[in-house]
N, C-alpha and C positions, 0 to 999 in steps of 0.2 A: 401630258397632252398639251399641245399648243397649236395655235394658228399663226400663219405668217403669209406675207404677200411678197411675190416676186414678179416683176414685170407686169403688174396689174392683175395678176392671177392669185387667188387665195388657195392655200394648201393647209392640210391637217398634218401634224407630226405626232404620231401616236406610238406609245410603247406600252405593251400589256403582255404579261406572261412571257417576258423575254424577247418578244418580237417587236421590231420597229417597222412601222408602216408610214410612208409619206404618200398622201393622195391629194390630187387636185379636188377642190370643192367646185363642182359644176353649178353655175348659176349664181354664185356669190359675187356681189358687186361691191358690198361694203363690209366693214368690220363686223357690223351687227349681223349681217347674213352669215358670215363665216363663224361667228360665235354660236349662232343658232344651229348651224351644221355640226359644230363640235359638241354641243349639248345633245343633239340627236345621236351622234356616234357614241357618246358616253352612255346614253341610255341603252343603246343596242348592246354595248359591251356588258353592261350590268345584267341585261336579260339573256345574254349568251347568244345573241342572234347576229353579232357582227362578223363579217366574213374577213378573216385574217389572211386568206390565201393571196399570195403574190400573183398579180395578174399576168406578169410577163417574166418568164424564166429565160435568162440570157447567160451564155457562156462568157468566159473571160475574153475569148477571141472576138465575139460579137461586140462586147463593150469597147474593146480597143478599136475595132473598125468604126464604130459609131463616134468615138472620141476623135479619131483622126479626121473623120468627115466634118464634124462640127467645128473643130479647131483648125481647119485648113489654112487659115490666114495667120496662125500663130507663128511668131518669129522663131521660137525654139522647137517647132514641130519636128525638124530633122533629128534633134537630140531625143525628143519623146519617142519617135519611131524606133530609134536604136534601142532604147531602154525596153520598150514594149516587145520588140522582136526577141530580145534576150529572155524576157519574162515568159513569153509564150512557149518557150521550149522547156521551161522548168516544170517538173511533174506536179508541183503543188498548184499550178495554174492551168496547164495544158488540158483543154477539153472539159474543164470543170465549170459547173454553174456558179454564178457569183454568190448565190445564197449558201453554197457549200464551202466557200473559202473563208477560213477563220482568221482571226488576228494572229494566232500562232503561225499559220501558213505564211502570212505576210512578213512576220518577224523573222522566220526561218530564211 
């Protein structure tokens, strides 16, 4: 378990029972605030009250569309699109939720 800051926003990075969750810490302005939030999450995990459910379930295609929208100014976007278009037709990615794609699928 750790905290980190990106673009002025604090995040939790938690791994427990084989699940990795990264969540934004709402209201944390300092490292002290973020550490307090991490301590609270650790306590919730020990009590068994922490919600590990992923808030947003996205398919591979949705992730690709979001990536292309975010990276619209990227110089190599044309190449990325070609790679993604090929991957979207592969059975290990087509229509699957990101949470159901394993390292073995990617390696294959």
